[in-house]
TORBAFI-437124 format. One line per 3 residues: number of its first residue (from 1); for each residue z, x, y of C-alpha. Coordinates in Angstrom, 2 decimals, decimal comma, m for minus. Each point is the difference from the previous one (the first is absolute). Layout:
BEGIN
NUM> Z X Y | ...
This chain:
BEGIN
1> 0,00 0,00 0,00 | m0,74 1,24 3,50 | 2,94 1,57 1,85
4> 1,38 m1,99 2,92 | 0,81 0,93 3,57 | 2,32 2,96 0,65
7> 2,67 m2,32 1,34 | 0,23 m1,80 m3,33 | 1,10 1,23 m3,40
10> m2,56 0,30 m2,78 | 0,09 m3,34 m1,92 | m0,64 m1,03 m3,55
13> m1,66 m3,12 m1,37 | 2,48 m2,46 m1,41 | m1,07 m2,89 m2,16
16> 1,85 m3,18 m0,66 | m0,04 m0,01 m3,79 | m0,22 m3,74 m0,47
19> m3,08 m0,38 2,22 | m1,65 3,20 m1,22 | 0,23 m1,15 m3,60
22> m1,50 m3,43 0,66 | m2,49 0,74 2,77 | m1,70 3,34 0,44
25> m2,40 m1,22 2,72 | 2,64 0,63 2,64 | 2,23 2,95 0,81
28> 3,33 m0,98 1,53 | 1,89 2,51 2,11 | 3,68 0,01 0,79
31> 0,95 m0,26 3,67 | 1,05 3,63 0,17 | m3,30 1,36 m1,27
34> m2,47 m2,45 1,51 | m2,82 2,00 1,62 | m0,31 m0,21 3,77
37> m2,43 m2,44 1,58 | m2,05 2,86 1,39 | m0,74 3,21 m1,76
40> 0,27 3,27 1,89 | m3,23 1,06 1,72 | m2,40 1,87 m2,23
43> 1,26 m1,76 m3,16 | m1,88 m2,60 m2,06 | 1,41 m3,53 0,16
46> 2,01 m1,20 m2,95 | m2,01 m2,36 m2,26 | 1,53 m2,11 m2,74
49> m1,88 0,28 m3,29 | m1,15 m3,38 m1,43 | m0,84 m0,67 m3,67
52> m3,15 m2,26 m0,27 | m0,71 0,45 m3,67 | 1,99 0,78 m3,11
55> m1,78 3,32 m0,36 | 0,57 0,73 3,68 | m3,73 0,75 0,59
58> m1,13 m2,05 2,99 | m3,70 0,00 0,68 | m0,62 2,40 m2,83
61> 1,52 2,88 1,83 | 2,34 2,59 m1,43 | 3,50 m1,24 m0,87
64> 2,50 m0,02 2,84 | 3,34 1,48 m0,98 | 2,62 m2,73 m0,13
67> 3,45 0,99 1,16 | 1,49 m2,46 m2,52 | m2,17 1,27 m2,85
70> 2,79 1,55 m2,03 | 1,52 m0,65 m3,42 | 2,42 m2,83 m0,17
73> 3,24 1,08 m1,61 | 3,18 m1,91 m0,61 | 2,54 0,31 2,78
76> 2,50 2,78 m0,71 | 3,62 m0,78 m0,57 | 2,25 0,21 3,01
79> 1,30 3,55 0,34 | 3,65 0,80 m0,39 | 1,25 m0,21 3,57
82> 3,16 1,89 m0,90 | m1,90 3,27 m0,19 | m2,03 m0,51 3,19
85> 1,09 0,27 3,63 | 1,11 m3,30 1,44 | m2,88 m1,68 1,82
88> m2,81 1,82 m1,81 | m0,94 m3,06 m2,03 | m2,51 m2,54 1,29
91> 0,24 m3,77 m0,26 | m1,91 0,06 m3,28 | 2,31 2,53 m1,62
94> m2,49 2,83 0,49 | 0,85 3,17 1,93 | m0,68 m0,22 3,72
97> m3,71 0,96 0,30 | 0,64 1,63 3,40 | 1,66 2,90 m1,79
100> 2,87 0,18 2,52 | 3,38 1,23 m1,21 | 2,91 m2,27 0,76
103> 3,69 0,97 m0,33 | 3,27 m1,82 m0,13 | 2,41 0,27 2,91
106> 2,27 2,16 m2,10 | m2,82 2,45 m0,66 | m0,95 0,02 3,67
109> 3,58 0,84 1,01 | 0,16 2,76 m2,58 | m3,25 1,51 1,23
112> 1,17 m0,20 3,62 | 3,32 1,66 m0,83 | m1,82 2,72 m1,94
115> m2,29 0,69 2,97 | 2,98 0,12 2,39 | 1,87 2,32 m2,35
118> m2,99 2,36 m0,19 | m0,31 m0,05 3,77 | 3,71 0,78 0,42
121> m0,33 2,80 m2,57 | m2,77 1,57 2,08 | 2,07 m0,35 3,16
124> 3,06 1,49 m1,68 | m2,02 3,00 m1,20 | m1,29 0,63 3,52
127> 3,44 m0,44 1,56 | 1,61 2,31 m2,56 | m2,63 2,63 0,67
130> 0,63 m0,31 3,70 | 3,79 0,28 m0,50 | m0,47 3,09 m2,19
133> m2,30 1,48 2,64 | 2,57 m0,54 2,74 | 2,74 1,38 m2,24
136> m1,97 3,14 m0,79 | m0,75 0,56 3,68 | 3,66 m0,48 0,83
139> 0,97 2,57 m2,64 | m2,74 2,32 1,24 | 1,37 0,05 3,55
142> 3,57 0,20 m1,28 | m0,91 3,17 m1,92 | m1,47 1,48 3,20
145> 3,33 m0,23 1,81 | 2,09 3,16 0,27 | 2,85 0,49 m2,44
148> 3,17 2,01 m0,18 | 2,44 1,04 m2,67 | 3,09 m2,14 m0,43
151> 3,05 1,30 m1,81 | 1,41 m2,50 m2,48 | 3,37 0,32 m1,73
154> 0,05 m1,50 m3,48 | 3,20 m0,67 m1,91 | m0,10 0,20 m3,80
157> 2,46 0,35 m2,86 | 0,06 3,23 m2,02 | 0,83 m0,98 m3,57
160> 0,61 3,62 m1,00 | 2,72 0,59 2,59 | 1,10 m3,58 0,25
163> m0,15 m0,31 3,77 | m2,26 m1,14 2,80 | m2,25 2,47 1,77
166> m2,26 0,02 3,03 | m3,59 1,07 m0,23 | m2,16 0,80 3,02
169> m3,69 m0,70 0,11 | m2,67 m0,35 2,67 | m2,33 m2,92 0,56
172> m2,94 m0,40 2,31 | 0,38 m2,77 2,59 | m2,32 m1,21 2,72
175> 1,01 0,87 3,55 | 0,45 m3,18 2,12 | m2,30 m0,28 3,01
178> 2,85 0,25 2,49 | 1,22 3,23 m1,61 | m3,37 1,74 m0,05
181> 0,14 3,16 2,08 | m3,02 m0,91 2,14 | 1,75 m3,20 1,13
184> 3,09 1,85 1,17 | 0,31 1,92 3,27 | 0,01 3,70 m0,66
187> 3,39 1,66 0,37 | m0,13 3,38 1,69 | 2,27 2,80 m1,09
190> 2,51 1,47 2,43 | m2,00 3,24 0,60 | m3,15 m2,00 0,58
193> 1,79 m2,27 2,45 | 1,34 3,03 1,85 | m3,45 1,57 0,21
196> m1,44 m3,32 1,18 | 2,65 m0,34 2,69 | m0,65 3,53 1,29
199> m3,74 m0,65 0,00 | 0,48 m3,30 1,86 | 2,11 1,70 2,68
202> m2,62 2,71 0,39 | m2,88 m2,47 0,20 | 1,88 m2,12 2,53
205> 0,71 3,05 2,10 | m3,63 1,03 m0,14 | m1,15 m3,48 1,03
208> 2,47 m0,05 2,89 | m1,40 3,29 1,27 | m3,52 m1,35 m0,27
211> 1,04 m3,15 1,89 | 1,33 2,22 2,82 | m3,23 1,97 0,27
214> m2,60 m2,72 m0,60 | 0,41 m1,54 3,46 | m1,31 3,21 1,54
217> m2,99 0,38 m2,31 | m2,38 m2,80 m0,96 | m1,33 1,97 m2,96
220> 3,49 0,48 m1,40 | 0,74 m3,71 0,43 | m3,20 m1,03 m1,83
223> 0,70 2,41 m2,84 | 3,54 m1,27 m0,32 | m1,17 m3,63 m0,13
226> m2,55 0,89 m2,67 | 2,72 1,72 m1,99 | 2,24 m3,08 0,17
229> m2,88 m2,24 m1,10 | m0,71 2,31 m2,91 | 3,64 m0,01 m1,06
232> 0,10 m3,80 0,15 | m3,22 m0,29 m2,04 | 1,42 2,39 m2,57
235> 3,17 m2,04 m0,35 | m1,96 m3,26 m0,28 | m2,33 1,43 m2,63
238> 2,89 1,40 m1,97 | 1,77 m3,35 0,07 | m3,16 m1,84 m1,14
241> m0,51 2,54 m2,79 | 3,55 m0,50 m1,25 | m0,42 m3,79 0,07
244> m3,25 0,18 m1,96 | 1,62 2,36 m2,50 | 2,89 m2,44 m0,56
247> m2,44 m2,90 m0,40 | m1,99 1,83 m2,68 | 3,09 1,17 m1,90
250> 1,47 m3,53 0,01 | m3,19 m1,52 m1,45 | 1,25 m0,01 m3,66
253> 3,13 m1,93 1,03 | m2,02 m2,62 1,86 | m2,55 m0,39 m2,77
256> 2,67 m0,29 m2,70 | 1,75 m2,80 1,92 | m3,32 m1,78 0,54
259> m1,03 0,02 m3,66 | 3,53 m0,86 m1,12 | m0,25 m3,28 1,89
262> m3,50 m0,71 m1,33 | 1,14 0,73 m3,56 | 2,92 m2,40 0,32
265> m2,27 m2,79 1,23 | m2,58 0,61 m2,73 | 2,64 m0,02 m2,75
268> 1,43 m3,26 1,33 | m3,47 m1,56 0,03 | m0,64 1,22 m3,55
271> 3,14 m1,66 m1,38 | m0,96 m3,24 1,72 | m3,49 0,06 m1,54
274> 1,47 0,69 m3,45 | 2,37 m2,94 0,37 | m2,93 m2,29 0,79
277> m1,99 1,39 m2,92 | 2,80 m0,50 m2,53 | 1,01 m3,45 1,29
280> m2,93 m2,40 0,46 | 2,38 m2,72 1,20 | 0,57 1,92 3,21
283> m3,68 0,03 0,94 | m0,38 m3,71 0,66 | 3,02 m0,38 2,27
286> m0,20 1,72 3,40 | 3,71 m0,57 0,60 | 0,88 1,76 m3,24
289> m2,32 2,88 0,91 | 1,65 0,37 3,39 | 3,47 m0,10 m1,52
292> m0,96 2,51 m2,72 | m1,67 2,41 2,44 | 2,95 0,04 2,39
295> 2,48 0,62 m2,80 | m2,02 2,86 m1,44 | m0,43 1,62 3,43
298> 3,72 m0,29 0,72 | 1,04 1,31 m3,40 | m2,47 2,89 0,27
301> 1,33 0,98 3,43 | 3,60 m0,14 m1,30 | m0,93 2,08 m3,04
304> m1,70 2,62 2,20 | 3,11 0,32 2,20 | 2,22 0,33 m3,07
307> m2,31 2,56 m1,55 | m0,02 2,10 3,18 | 3,79 0,00 0,17
310> 0,33 1,12 m3,61 | m2,84 2,53 0,25 | m2,39 m1,84 m2,32
313> m3,73 m0,11 0,46 | m2,11 m2,91 1,10 | m1,35 m0,45 m3,53
316> 3,50 m0,59 m1,34 | 0,56 m2,49 2,77 | m3,21 m1,75 m1,01
319> 1,37 m0,28 m3,54 | 3,15 m1,64 1,31 | m2,09 m2,43 2,00
322> m2,12 m0,80 m3,04 | 3,13 m1,04 m1,89 | 1,16 m2,04 2,97
325> m3,39 m1,69 0,20 | 0,14 m0,81 m3,72 | 3,45 m1,56 0,42
328> m1,31 m2,18 2,82 | m3,00 m0,99 m2,12 | 2,20 m0,93 m2,96
331> 2,16 m2,10 2,27 | m3,09 m1,88 1,17 | m1,11 m0,56 m3,58
334> 3,37 m1,38 m1,08 | 0,65 m2,14 3,06 | m3,37 m0,97 1,53
337> 1,28 m3,22 1,55 | 3,01 1,67 1,58 | m2,12 2,86 1,33
340> m2,54 m2,41 1,46 | 2,79 m1,86 1,77 | 1,36 3,27 1,34
343> m3,46 0,98 1,24 | m0,42 m3,38 1,68 | 3,40 0,40 1,65
346> m1,04 3,44 1,23 | m3,19 m1,45 1,44 | 1,95 m2,75 1,81
349> 2,40 2,56 1,47 | m2,94 2,14 1,18 | m1,62 m3,03 1,60
352> 3,22 m0,91 1,80 | 0,40 3,55 1,25 | m3,59 m0,08 1,22
355> 0,60 m3,24 1,87 | 3,16 1,39 1,57 | m1,79 3,14 1,12
358> m2,81 m2,12 1,47 | 2,54 m2,03 1,95 | 1,90 3,01 1,28
361> m0,42 0,77 3,66 | m0,41 3,73 m0,49 | m3,52 1,06 0,89
364> m1,10 m3,63 m0,06 | m2,80 0,28 2,53 | m1,86 3,08 m1,19
367> m3,59 m0,46 m1,07 | m0,05 3,59 m1,22 | 2,82 m0,53 m2,49
370> m2,17 m0,31 m3,09 | 1,75 2,40 m2,34 | 3,46 0,39 m1,45
373> 2,90 2,10 1,17 | m0,31 2,62 m2,75 | m1,27 3,53 0,58
376> m3,47 0,14 m1,56 | m0,25 3,79 m0,23 | 0,90 1,95 m3,12
379> 3,50 1,50 m0,22 | m1,46 3,49 m0,31 | m1,93 m0,40 3,27
382> 3,00 m1,42 1,88 | 2,30 2,78 m1,21 | m2,66 2,57 0,87
385> m0,31 m1,42 3,53 | 3,76 0,21 0,47 | 0,04 3,57 m1,35
388> m2,85 1,02 2,31 | 1,76 m1,45 3,05 | 3,26 1,68 m0,98
391> m1,89 3,27 m0,36 | m1,31 m0,29 3,56 | 3,54 m0,64 1,20
394> 1,21 3,08 m1,88 | m2,65 2,08 1,78 | 1,11 m1,36 3,37
397> 3,64 0,75 m0,81 | m0,93 3,56 m0,90 | m1,84 0,46 3,29
400> 2,96 m1,33 1,99 | 2,47 2,20 m1,87 | m2,10 3,11 0,61
403> m1,48 m0,87 3,38 | 1,06 3,22 1,72 | m1,65 2,21 m2,60
406> m3,09 m2,20 m0,28 | m0,41 m0,33 3,78 | 1,26 3,27 1,53
409> m0,26 1,10 3,61 | 2,91 m1,78 1,72 | 3,37 1,25 1,16
412> 1,92 m3,11 m1,00 | m0,57 m3,00 m2,30 | 1,60 m3,38 0,52
415> m0,28 m2,89 m2,46 | 0,14 m3,76 0,33 | m0,79 m1,30 m3,49
418> 0,05 m3,39 m1,71 | 0,66 m0,29 m3,72 | m3,03 0,29 m2,25
421> 0,10 m3,03 m2,34 | m1,86 m3,19 m0,97 | 0,34 m3,08 m2,19
424> m2,38 0,28 m3,01 | m0,36 m3,79 m0,23 | m1,11 m0,13 3,63
427> m2,59 2,71 m0,74 | m1,44 m1,77 m3,06 | 0,07 m3,41 1,73
430> m1,94 1,37 2,99 | m2,62 1,63 m2,22 | m0,36 m3,13 m2,17
433> m0,37 m2,21 3,07 | m2,58 2,27 1,65 | m2,05 0,35 m3,19
436> 0,43 m3,70 m0,88 | 1,10 0,35 m3,60 | m0,79 2,66 m2,58
439> m0,60 3,62 1,02 | 0,09 3,51 m1,45 | 1,62 3,15 1,32
442> m3,39 1,53 0,81 | m0,91 m3,01 2,16 | 3,14 0,16 2,18
445> 0,15 3,68 0,91 | m1,31 m0,79 3,49 | 2,49 m2,85 0,40
448> 2,89 2,28 m0,96 | m1,07 2,59 2,56 | m0,36 m2,68 2,70
451> 3,46 m1,45 m0,70 | 1,62 3,44 m0,04 | m1,61 0,94 3,31
454> 1,20 m3,22 1,62 | 3,52 0,10 m1,42 | 0,88 3,60 0,87
457> m0,70 1,39 3,46 | 0,78 3,69 0,38 | m0,24 1,32 3,55
460> 0,62 3,39 1,55 | 1,01 0,31 3,64 | 0,09 3,43 1,65
463> 2,14 0,55 3,08 | m0,17 3,22 2,01 | 3,07 1,07 1,96
466> 0,19 2,89 2,42 | 2,99 2,10 m0,89 | 1,28 3,33 1,23
469> 1,19 3,07 m1,79 | 1,77 3,02 1,44 | m1,84 3,30 m0,17
472> 1,28 3,42 1,09 | m2,09 2,83 1,46 | 1,18 3,64 0,11
475> m1,53 2,71 2,20 | 0,93 3,55 1,12 | 0,03 1,29 3,57
478> m2,30 3,07 m0,01 | 1,86 1,61 2,86 | 3,56 m0,37 m1,21
481> m0,68 m0,42 m3,70 | 2,34 m2,98 m0,19 | m0,84 m3,06 m2,15
484> 0,23 m3,57 1,28 | m0,08 m3,37 m1,82 | m1,14 m3,29 1,44
487> 0,28 m3,50 m1,61 | m2,19 m2,96 0,91 | m1,02 m3,47 m1,35
490> m3,43 m0,36 m1,55 | m1,51 m3,52 m0,55 | m1,69 m0,87 m3,31
493> m1,31 m3,09 m1,78 | 2,21 m1,57 m2,68 | m1,88 m2,29 m2,42
496> 1,87 m2,96 m1,53 | m1,73 m1,96 m2,79 | 1,35 m3,51 m0,58
499> m1,06 m1,49 m3,34 | 0,17 m3,79 m0,27 | m0,59 m1,96 m3,21
502> m0,18 m3,77 0,33 | 0,13 m2,20 m3,09 | m1,64 m3,21 1,21
505> 1,23 m1,79 m3,16 | m2,64 m0,92 m2,54 | 1,06 m3,67 m0,01
508> m0,88 m0,26 3,72 | m3,65 0,95 m0,55 | m1,49 m3,19 m1,57
511> 0,02 m2,01 3,26 | m2,08 2,75 1,68 | m2,56 0,64 m2,74
514> m0,50 m3,42 m1,61 | m1,51 m3,33 0,89 | 1,83 m3,24 m0,65
517> m1,39 m0,47 m3,52 | 0,95 3,49 m1,19 | 3,38 m0,28 1,71
520> 0,60 m3,24 m1,91 | m0,92 1,72 m3,25 | 2,38 2,88 0,83
523> 2,83 m2,48 0,68 | m0,55 m1,65 m3,38 | 0,16 3,34 m1,80
526> 3,23 0,93 1,77 | 1,55 m3,40 m0,74 | m0,35 0,63 m3,74
529> m0,29 3,82 m0,06 | m3,32 m0,66 m1,71 | 1,94 m1,60 m2,89
532> 0,82 3,58 m1,02 | 3,64 0,63 0,97 | 0,11 2,52 m2,86
535> m2,81 2,18 1,35 | 2,19 2,03 2,38 | 3,62 m0,08 m1,23
538> 2,57 0,70 2,68 | 1,47 2,92 m1,95 | m3,20 2,03 0,21
541> m1,21 m1,52 3,29 | 3,02 m0,46 2,31 | m2,08 m1,48 2,83
544> m1,67 m2,65 m2,18 | 0,47 m3,65 0,97 | 1,81 m2,43 m2,26
547> m0,27 m3,77 m0,24 | 3,00 m1,56 1,74 | 0,75 m3,69 m0,32
550> 0,63 m1,70 3,37 | 3,53 m1,15 0,82 | 0,13 m3,81 0,06
553> 2,51 m1,64 2,34 | 1,00 m3,63 0,37 | 0,23 m0,97 3,67
556> 2,81 m2,51 0,74 | m1,46 m3,52 0,35 | 1,60 m0,54 3,39
559> m2,09 2,82 1,47 | m3,18 m1,77 m1,08 | 0,81 m2,87 2,37
562> m1,58 2,02 2,79 | m3,69 m0,94 m0,27 | m1,17 3,22 1,66
565> 1,97 2,20 m2,39 | m1,05 m2,15 m2,96 | m3,66 0,53 0,92
568> 0,51 3,78 0,30 | 1,82 0,40 m3,30 | m2,40 m2,29 m1,89
571> m2,92 2,15 1,13 | 1,83 3,30 m0,63 | 1,07 m0,86 m3,55
574> m3,63 m0,52 m1,04 | m0,46 3,76 m0,09 | 3,14 1,14 m1,85
577> m0,86 2,84 m2,37 | m3,17 1,16 1,76 | m0,24 3,80 0,43
580> 0,43 2,00 3,19 | m3,36 1,16 1,34 | 0,01 2,07 3,17
583> m1,98 m1,88 2,64 | m0,35 m3,13 m2,17 | m0,29 m3,20 1,99
586> m0,88 m2,94 m2,31 | 0,61 m1,36 m3,53 | m3,34 1,52 m1,02
589> 0,95 3,55 1,02 | 3,76 m0,47 m0,46 | 2,29 1,07 2,86
592> 2,07 2,65 1,67 | 3,25 m1,00 1,74 | m1,44 m0,97 3,38
595> m3,16 m1,50 m1,52 | 2,15 m2,25 m2,18 | 2,18 m1,25 2,88
598> m3,03 m0,43 2,30 | m1,87 m2,04 m2,63 | 3,01 m2,21 m0,79
601> 0,82 m0,93 3,60 | m3,69 m0,50 0,84 | m0,10 m2,61 m2,78
604> 3,27 m1,60 1,08 | m0,77 m1,11 3,56 | m0,48 3,22 1,99
607> m3,15 1,89 0,93 | 0,92 3,62 0,70 | m2,83 1,75 m1,86
610> 0,51 3,12 m2,11 | 2,86 2,02 1,52 | 1,87 3,13 m1,05
613> 3,76 m0,02 m0,48 | 0,40 1,36 3,54 | m2,42 m2,65 1,30
616> 2,01 m2,80 m1,65 | 3,18 1,38 1,53 | m1,64 0,05 3,43
619> m0,78 m3,74 m0,08 | 3,48 m0,98 m1,22 | 3,18 m0,61 1,99
622> 2,81 2,26 m1,28 | 3,04 m1,85 m1,37 | 3,32 1,26 m1,32
625> 1,04 m0,09 m3,61 | 2,44 m2,79 0,76 | m2,74 m2,15 1,54
628> m2,71 0,76 m2,58 | m1,19 m3,06 m1,91 | m2,38 m0,63 m2,93
631> m3,58 0,44 1,20 | 0,76 2,93 2,33 | m1,54 3,40 m0,66
634> 1,98 3,10 m0,90 | m1,25 3,47 1,02 | 0,65 3,50 m1,33
637> m0,61 3,56 1,15 | m0,82 3,35 m1,62 | m1,14 m1,42 m3,35
640> m2,86 2,51 0,22 | m1,24 2,57 2,52 | m1,63 m1,79 2,92
643> m0,45 0,31 3,76 | 1,32 m3,56 0,41 | 3,68 m0,87 m0,09
646> m0,25 m3,11 m2,17 | m1,56 0,78 m3,38 | 0,91 m2,97 m2,24
649> 0,49 m3,75 0,38 | 1,19 m2,91 m2,15 | 0,81 m3,71 0,35
652> 3,71 m0,80 0,21 | 1,07 m2,89 m2,27 | 3,72 m0,02 0,75
655> 3,10 1,32 m1,80 | m1,09 3,65 0,37 | m3,22 m0,60 m1,95
658> m3,64 0,48 0,94 | m3,43 m0,40 m1,55 | m2,33 2,92 0,69
661> m2,92 1,98 m1,36 | 1,62 2,85 m1,84 | m1,65 0,89 m3,26
664> m0,47 m2,75 m1,00 | 0,60 m2,89 2,43 | 3,54 m1,07 m0,75
667> 3,36 m1,11 1,32 | 2,46 2,76 0,92 | 3,62 0,26 1,06
670> 0,65 1,43 3,45 | 3,51 1,07 m0,98 | m1,19 3,04 m2,00
673> 0,69 3,43 1,45 | m3,72 0,78 0,36 | m0,90 m3,05 2,09
676> 3,19 0,28 2,04 | m0,89 3,59 0,91 | m3,53 m1,06 1,07
679> 0,86 m3,29 1,76 | m1,32 m0,08 3,57 | 0,19 m3,58 1,34
682> m0,47 m3,72 m0,59 | m2,69 m1,86 1,95 | m0,92 m3,65 0,63
685> m3,61 m1,09 0,07 | m1,31 m1,71 3,15 | 0,78 m3,73 m0,01
688> 2,27 0,16 m3,04
């Protein structure tokens, strides 16, 4: 039969047996295989054969083949349907002439589960290969780290002498990054220090002599300036060389940390894929998958921490996690209904938490808040960024400590120095906000340099004083031969170098280098510490922030009778728990102390704009402590270095309590020794 159009499947002729047996003049097609009304172009039209004579020889021509001209045989017995796939039997008991295989639902499910299992097997193989790759790279960079001998005392019992003995042996241990010699300032020996001091005095004396003579000779002055420029270039190049050397030598430590994190994640993913492969029931339920994945990730992280404490390897930790995953899987097998209920309960709790977070006022108006509050960068990159910044601070500290020897040529050095320090969470939050999510250490080198340059400002001021020294001249009278001495004052220039180091405070930079969207993102990271309060523990990082719960205070009901105060406190309490952000001025960016008070009173009936603490004090009428009432402002001085007298402000709520933007926004007692020592005045807002 002629093939049909490409859009149709190739059909077969089907005969209705009853009609075919009794009437062969007519071919009857089923509906499915009926030929189309029009044949495709270029094909001959379909013509039904007609039998006009018993011998099928019309008009004496050659016989026309009859499609029904076949031997008539008795109908076969109905096949045994028990040995054939369900649905493969036609209405007449014959196999389906289409030749299509049909399967039961049970067989379809089995085939689907088999295909999913094979797919999960392939994924598990790839994930395991990736985990092994990361593990081998981690071990590779660990082996590249410097080692040292460690003396170990081992106690054992001598059976021959019947007493305990001590045996000494040496083991190789890896030197921690902070103990590597290239990360430590070099300590000079006493003779070397003495030689350096003598050389410094000599160089300073030489420079002072040149300073005295250069005013009389332009050539000498130009040569001296060129010499100073050359010395400065030499010092800068030497410093850059040392920094590059430290960066290269620290590469194995950074790479090991990076691949350690990747290996942990890959192993966790592998255990999850194995759990799905071994338990088909988990595949059909997304809630069960979510519950299973979270439990495996948590148990893997716990096992890794335990393994590190006990000195085990990551592979041993993976074995512990495998057992934990099997126990969870067995629990699901034994109690599927209970586990499903638990998963549903978890989903409901997550939904409620999501609704609460959507209703919270913190950062409610930000169109740019599209991500979470978790640091997206890898731990290895964040730790490397902190180490790099700390290394730059160490270089600055070295320069300050050795300024006279590094910058010779002055008679006296005076110092006015701030402390060199920073909060690592502020650093990582700034970088994450500026780079809008994930980043690597190589991508943020320029950002680190920019932040360091803006935070630390080192200036040198040279002052020249005219001083006098007494000199004595001796001469002999040629006539009498007597000697005479004469003393007189000689003026000279005395050079005083004043070195000033200003630490602008890293947390003050975001308002100057970020737009509103990035500032909002920074505030979110600081509110949660990127959901990584364990990243910089306070023991190793003393300047690291910690999450502090706000103090909640119940205001006496009688105070709320004042409508003005009630409006102020209702607005202020919306923002309890939000972080302190220098220069912040709205719920989107969070607040600083004056931004918080300005925003609250502007939304409670006043219109004073954005004022500083000093500006708020200037618009208030001072009142005494005895006359202060809830709704007044309370002002403080010297909470940080500033040219203004008033440096902090809060809202007084009565009974020696205030609500203010500390870190975070919270209530605070004014009766503590700190606030009593800083208290400046109470002030009443205009019209209150």
